[in-house]
C-alpha angles and dihedrals in degrees: 000000000000120000128183110211113204133199120188142182129025095359101183092050092100107334092126088059096044108032098085091054092049092047096045099042100039119009099042091046090054092048092048087060090055095258116146112229125196119185126222125189130195107188122197098208111213091184108200098346116121118246116198085354088300132117108231127222110223089200089071086082089073090075087077117079092219127181097199130026133189132163144174130196112255089226090061094044090053089058090053090049092048090057092048092048097043089123092039138277110223139182134174116331094256091062108102123202093270093050091050092050092050091047091053091046090055091046090052092047091053089047089057090053089051092051091050098049090045089054100040092049089070089059102037121015117232124192095206140008118218119198126192134170110244092227092057115112103205108218102185139033124271115250105240090206089066090055091050092047091050091051099041100039104030096246124159111216128204134171125252098217094119115359093163108161092350135351128328111270132220101036120077142133131189148112116323098248093052093042091052091052091050097044095047094056087116085080095064099029114152126186117251142165089252133091132258092272089063090068089063093050091046093052092048091051096042093052096039091237116178106237141189136168123248128210099250122127121190137183120213112235120200128211089256089052096252107151125212126189101194132199098047094298093275120190101161091112096061132058121281091246093050090046090054091051092049093050091047092051091049092053092047092050092047090052095048093048092048090053092042089243105147095174090123089072 
């Protein structure tokens, strides 16, 4: 099996804090099962702008042994988004202008991933595409049976960390055609009174994509090392023992970040 593993968005935001968890709990497990994994990066380059009140180091991207790399400057992407949203791009009422802009940046970044895997699949055939946010600290191991089910039965898998008004965004795996449809939802974006997660649910419904939830739990790690476990910190979809381990790891990471101890990297 060939899988293309994709990271998107502001890659150096916290990749040095998250990469080991992504590699250990997903990529290495795939490789141990004899699956070939190529890595694609789309980097939204913020240049000298602060993220989480932190100046990023673009060289942090080099920690990733990537196969393919693309990037655009955020300043140029913002111009593209401005044109798309000339008549307004709106979400739920509690989304302020900055939240809307960041949501559209993420939507565009996923769109770029979709365009790439659509193009590269003509050159090298991939069975599945796997997409993960670079600021996601993966706290438990991927279930290889979900990977096999996705490949054998054409199922698109997502997490259920924070489904909110729709389906959790930023972590998906599935067959290339379905993943392209999901990732390119920027093309047919329409304003709504829902949140960002609604765009994922809407795309899955609109394209009649077969969907299931996987077991993965992630924490979002910011550039300043603030850690957020969204969606009410649910663990009811994994075993009690795994839930205990996940909660323990979360508390340890929170403590280390609060004391500026980054020894977990």
